N, C-alpha and C positions, 0 to 999 in steps of 0.2 A: 401407437401400433394400430394398424388397420385390423379389421375383425378377422381373425384366423378361422374361427369356427364357422362351419356352414350354417348360416342363419335360416336356410330353408328347412333345416330340421324341425324348426318350431311348427311348421305347417303340418307336420305329420305326427308329432308327439301327442299322445292322448291325454286328456284331462282326467280320464277314468283311472282307477287303480289297476296296475298291470296284473296283479293276481286274478282280479275279476275277469279281465279280458282273456287271460289264458284259460281260465276255467270255462268260460263261455265257448271259446273256440273248440276246446276239446270235446265239449258236449255236442256241439254242432257236427264235429267230425263223426262221432259215434252215431248220431241220428242219420247222417248221410250214408254211412256204411250200412246201416240197418235197412235203409230204404233204397239202396243202390242208386243214390243220387250223386253221380261222379262230378258234375259241375260244382255242386254245392260243396262236396267234399274237398275238391281242389281249392276253392276259394277260402274255405275255413282253414285248410292247411297253410295256405299263404298268410292268412291273418295271424295264425299262431306263430309261424316263423318270424314275422315282423315283430310281434309282441315279445318273443323270446330274445331275438337278436338285437332288437332296438331298445325298448325301454327297460327290459330285464337284464340285458347284457350277456345272455347265454348263447354266444355265437355257435358253439358246437351243436347244441340242440336245434338251433335255428337251421343250420345247414342240413341236418338230418331230415327235418320236415320239408325243406326245399327239395331235397332228393326225392322224397316220397311224392311230393306234389308233381314233380316232373314225370314220374311213372304214371300217375293218374291222368295227367294232361295228354301224354302219349297214347294212352288207352282210348281216349275219347276223340282221337284224331288230330291232336295238336291244335286245339282252339287258340287262334292268334291273340285274342284278348287275354286269355289266361297265361299264355306264354309270355306276353309283354309284362303282365303283372308279376310273373315269377322273376323276370329279369329285374324289374323295379325293386321288388323286396330284396333280392340278392344284393342290389346296389346299396340299399339302406343298411343291411346287415353288415356289409363291408365298411360303410362309412362309420358306423358305431364302433367298429373294431379298429378304426384308424388305418384301414387297408385301402388307401385312396386310389391306387392304380387299378385294383380289382373292381372298385366301385365305379370308376369311369367306364371300364369295359362293359360292365353290366348295364349301366344307364345308356350307353351307345346302342347296345343290342336291343334294349327296350324301345328306344326312339326309332330305330330302323324298322323294327317289327310293326310299329304303329303307323309309320309313314307309308308302309307298303299296302295298308288297307285303304280301300276306296269306297265310301268316304272314310277318313280316319277320324277317330274320336278325339275331339279337341281337348276336352278336359284331361283325359288320360295322357295324351301327348304333352300337354302343357306341364302336368305334374312331373313327368319323366324328364323333360328338358330343364325345368327349374332345379331338379335334383342333380342333373348333370352339371349345370352351371355352378351350383352351390358346392360341388365337389372339385371342379376345376379351379375355382377362384383361390381357395386356400393353397393350391399347388402352384399358383403364380401363372397359370395358363389363361391370362386375361382375355386375349382376343377370342378364343374359342368359348370361354365362359360367357362373354358379352354377346356373342353370336347366338348361343343357345338361349340366353335370356330374351333376346330380341324375338327369336322365333316363338318362344313360349307366350310372350305378351301378345304377339301378332295373332297366334292361334286362338287365344281366349277372347281377344277384342273382336276378331272376325266372327267367332261363333256366337258370342253372347252380348256384344255391344259395349260401348265405352263407359257404361255406368254399372256394370255387373260387379257385385261385391268381390268375386274371385279375382277380378282384374286388379283391385287394390293390392292384394297380396303379392301377385306376380310383379307389379311395379315396384313394390318394396324390395322384393328379392333382387330385381335388376339394379335398383338404386344401391343396395348394399354392396353388390359386387363391383359396381362402378366406383363406389367409394373406396373399396379395397384396392382398386387399381389407381387410386388417387385422382380420379376424374370427377372432382367435386362439382364443377360447373354443370356437368351432365347429370350427376346423381341427384342434386338438390331438387331441381324441378320435378323429376320423376317421384321422389319421395313425398313431396308436397302434393302432387296430383293424386298419389295413392291415398293419402290422408283425406283429401277432399272427397274422393269417391266413397270412402268408408263412412265418413261423417254424414254424407248425404243419404246413404242407404240405411244407416243404423240410428240416425237421430230420432229421438222420441221427445219432442218438446226440447228442453235444454239438457236432458239427461242422456248420457252415453252408457251403453251396456258394458259391464265388466267382462270384456272378451280378450283372452290372451293374444289373439291375432291382431286386434287393434292396438294393444300395448306394444307388440312387436313393431307395428308400423310407426308408432310414436318414437320408439327406441331408434329405428333406423334413421328417421329424420334428425333426431338429436345427435346421434353418433356422427352422422355425415357432417352436420354443421360444426360439431366439435373439432373434427379433423380438418375442417376447412378454416378453422380459426375464428369462427363466429360464435364465441363462447356465451354471450348473453342469450342469443336466440337458442342455442343448444340447451341451455339450462331450462328453458321453459318447457321444451318438449320432453327432455329427460325426466324432469320433475313429475310431469303428468304421467308418463309411463311408469315411473317408480310408484306413484300413489295407486295407480290402477292395479299393478301387480300385487301390491300389498293387500288389496281387497279380495284377492282370488285365493282360495285355499289350495288349489291344485299344485302338484309338484312342479310342473313346468313353469308356472307363474313365479314360484319361489326361486327357481333357477334363474329366470329372467331378471328378477329383482336383484339378485346378487350381481349379475353382470351390469345392470343399470347403475347400481351403487358404485361400482368401479369407475364407470364413465362419469358419474356425477363428481366423484372425487377428483378426477382429472380436470373436469370443467371448473370446479371451485378453485383448484390450484392455479389454473390459468387466469382466473378472475381475481386472484389474490385473497380469497376467503379461506385462509389456511386451516382455521379450526374446523369449519364445516368439511373441508376436504379430508381432514383427519378422521372425522366421524364416519364419513361414507366409506373411506378405504378400510378402516377397522372393520366395519360391517361386512364389506365384500370379502376380505381375507378370512374372517370368521365363518362366513357362509361357505367359502370354498373348503375350509377345513372339515365341514360336515358332509362333504360330498365325496364321490369316488375318485380314484386316481385319473380317470379319463378327462378331468378338468384341468390338466396341466397347462394348456394354453391359456385358459382363463386366469389361472393363478399367476402365470407369467405376466399377463397384462396388468393384473392388480399390483404385482411387485414393481413393474415398470412405473405405474402411476405413483406408487409410494416413493420410489426413488426420485421422481421429479419433485414431489412434494418436499422431501428432505433437502434437496438442493435449494429449493425456494426458502426453506427455513434456515439455511446455513448450517446444516448438519451433514457434511459431506461423507463422513465415515459410514453413517447409516444409509445414505444414498448409495454409496458404493456397494454395501452389503446387499441391499435390495436389488440393484441392477445385476449383481453377480447371481443371485437367486433366480432372477428372471431368465438370464441367459442359460443357466443350468437346466431349468425347467423346459426350455425350448430344445434342448439337445435331443437329437434322435426323433423329434416330432416333425410331422409333415406340415411345415408352415412356410409362409412366403419368405423369400430371401430378403425382401425389403423390410419386413417386420423384424427379422433378426438383426439387420443392419441398424434399425432404429434403437434397439437395445444395446448394441455394441457402441454406438456413438454416445448414448447416454452413459454407459459405463466409462468410456474415455473421459467424459466431462467430470464424472464423479471421482475417478482416479486422479485426475489433475487437481481438483478442488481439495481432495483429501490429503494426498501425499506429495503433490508436486512432482509426480513421477512422469516427466515429459516423455521419456522413451516408450513406456507402456501405453500412455495416453495416445501418443502419435500412432503407435502400431494398431491400436484398436480403432481409432478414427480412420486411419488409412484403409483398413479392412472394410469398414462400413462404406467408405467413399467408393471403393472398388465395386462393391455390390450394387450401389446406387447407379454407378456409371454403366455397369453391365446391363442393368434393367432400364437404362435411359430415364431414371428419375432425376433429371438434371437439377431441379430446384434443391433437392436434398443434398446432392453431390456438391453443389455450390456452397450450401450452408456449412458443410463439413470443411471444405477448402478454406472458407473464410475463418473458421475457428482454428484450424491448424496453423494459420498465419499468425495467430496470437501467441503460439507456444515459443518458448526460447529455443534457439538453435543449439 
C-alpha cells in the first residue's frame, strides 16, 4: 500500500506537549488583548486554533478560534499574511478531521493569497503548497499534487539555494507523493537528494542529531525503495529511521516509530525473514492499539502487511482475516483507489488459498483490476490478469 496519510503533517506537528502550547497561546492572547496588539492577538489565535484542531483534535474549538481570528484580521484591514495563515491553519484543522475536500479549498485559498503578493514570501508559500500536495495525494489527485510539490520546491530553492535544510524536507514531501503515485524512478533520486542535503547541513563529525524531520526523510527513502521492490536497500534506511525515532521521547517520534515498524515488517516478509517480520508487525499493531481512532489508515496498512506475512507462512485463514480487517478499516476513509485495490487483490489471493473459493476470489481480483485499469496502473492490472489466469474456470 502506498502511503495514504499525508506525510507532510510531520513537518507541522510539534515535539512540545500540546497542553503547554495551548496554555502559552491563551496567555499570549490575554496579553495582546490587554495591550491592544491586534496583530499579535490574531497570530496567537491562529496558533491556538492549530494546536486545538491539530495535535489536540478539538476541531470545534479550533473553528471557534479561527472565526475570532477572522474578525480581528478584518478589523486591522485584512492583513494578507495573516489571512493566508488563517487559510493554512483552516486547511490543517480540516486535514486532522479527515475533511480532505475542505482542506484542499483552504490550501488553495492560502496559495492564491500568497501568490498575489509582490514579492511573495517563499517559505510561507512553500509550506502552503506542500500542505496542498500532501492533501491531494491521498485523494488520488496525483497530477495536481505533483505540480504543487514542484512549485514548492522551486520556491524554496530559488529563495534559499540548493543546500538549505528546508529544501531537504520539501524534496522528501515531493518524493513521498511521487512514490504514492507509483513513480518510483522519479521519487528515489529526490528522496536520496533530500537526505544528502540534510546530512551535509546537520553532520557533526560522524554523529547525526536526533531530529524527527531527519527520521522522516530516512523513512521516505526506505518506504519508496520498499515499494519499488528494492528490499535490502529499504531495510538499511528504515532501520536507521526506526533507531532514530526510538531515541526521541516526543509523541510524534513514537507515532513515526509505529509506522516504520509496519514498513520493516513488510520489508522483512519480502526478504524472507519471517520471525523478524512477526516481531515488527506485532509492535506496530500494539502501537496502533494505544493510539486514537484517526489511525485507521495506518492500522489497515499494518493489517495488510500482516496478511502478506501470513500468506508467506502458509497460514491462509489468518491471512484472509487480516486482509478483511484491512478492507473494513479503509471503508469510508478518504484513501487512494489503488491502495484499496491492493487490499482487494490481497484478499482475493487469501480467499483462494484458504477456501479455494474461485468465484469470490475472481470477483475481488476483477474489482481490483478494474480500479487499476481506471487509474492506468498497468503493471498492477497485468499482475492481476496473470493471477486470474491461474484460477480454474
